[in-house]
Every structure is written in C-alpha cells, then in structure tokens.
N, C-alpha and C positions, 0 to 999 in steps of 0.2 A: 504493500499499500504506500509506503512511504518513497519508493522509487516512481512508483506512476505518479505520485504528485509532483515530485521534482521533476519527471519527464515533461509533464504538463507544462511547469513553470518555465523549463526551459526552451520548451517549443514555443510558448506564447513569447517569449524575451526575443526568440530569434525571429520570431514572424514580426514583432514591433520594430525591431533593428532594420528587417529587410524593407517594411512599409515605409519608414523613415527614409531609407535610402532610396527608394524608387520616387518618393516625394520631392526628393532634392534634385532630381536629374535634370527636369525641365528647365529649373534654374541655372543650373550648370550649363546647359545647350545654350540658352538665351545668352549667357555670359560669353560664352565660345563665339557665337555667331557675331556679337558685337566687337570683341574682340579682332575677329578676322576683317571685319568690316572697316574697323578703324585702320589697320595694318593696309587693306587695300587702297583705302582714302589717303593714308600717309605716302604710300609709294606712288600713286597717282600724282599728288601734289607735289612731290620731291622730282618726279621726273618732268613734270610740266615746268617749274622753277628752273630746272637745268636747262631746258628747251629756251625760256624764254631769256636767260642769262646769257646763253651762248649764241644768240642771234643779233645780226646787225638790225638798225632801224627797219630798211627796206624787206629782210626778211621776216622781221617780226610783223611789218604792214601786212605782210601778205599772208601771213599766218592767221592773222586776225580775221582776214577778209575769208580767207577759207572757212574759218570755223563759222562766220557769219551767214556764210552762203550755205554751208552744210544745213544749219540749225533753222535757216527761212528755205531750206528746199523740200523738206518733208514735215508730216506732223510726228514722225518717231524721233524719238532721244536716242542718244548714244546709249550704252548699257552702263556706263560710269555715270552718266546723267540720271538714269533711272533708278540707280543705286542711291546715288548721292540726295534725290528728291524724296525717296522712300525713308532715309535713314538719317535723321536731322542730327545725332552726334557726329557721324562720319563727316557729313556734309559741314560741319561747325569746323571740325579738325582739318579738312579740305581747304576751306576759306582761310583758316588762319594762317596755314603754309603757303597759299599761292596769292594772296590778297596784297602784301605789299611789295613783294618782287613784280607782280604784274603793273601796280600802279606806278611804280617806280619806273620802270620800262617804257610804260605810257607816259611819264612825264618827260622823261629822257628824249623821247621820239617825237615829242609834241603832237601825241595824239589822244589826248584829253577830249572828251564830247564838249561841243559849243565851243570850241576855240580857247578855251581856260587857259 
C-alpha cells in the first residue's frame, strides 16, 4: 500500500512537471522567432548601410531611383518589407541601424526632399 501511494505521488509529480514544461514551449518558440527576426533585420540593415556608404552620389541616386521604381511598379512588397511591416520590433531595429547613414548620405548628396 505504501509503494502504491508513493508511485501515485511520483506519477502525479512527473505529470505536473511535464505539463509545466509543455506550457512553456510556446513562449520559448515565440522568443526564438523574435530573436531570429531581429537578427535578420540587423543583417539586412548592416548590409544596406555598407552599400549606402560604399556608393558615390550618382550610384546612390540610381539605387534610390531603382528602389522607388520597384516599389511603385507593383502592389507587392519585397519579402523583407513584408517581414518588417509584420514585426514592429524588427522594424524598429532596422530603422535604428539604417536611418542615420541613409540621411547622412542624402544630405551629402544634396538629395533631401523639397530642396532642403
């Protein structure tokens, strides 16, 4: 009788531990997805910054014109654009990486909108 009661308690304890472990998995998966999205945004931002910094003003103007033409050419966005629209944290990280170098290049190349 004692061993039967002990087995029930051990079984119940194991069941509870298993249930709590399973309950934590969706949160961990969400966190891993967010970390991956952040890493993708960081890599894309750093790649764009390297491209911006490595181009002359005329090359930069051509790149901007191509990007504008591509975005107005169709209703579908690029895969990266869609990911950034769907994930505000990754979008914020991308903007924090790209904004200053992009604006600095636009100022250096006299490309501010409205002739500023």
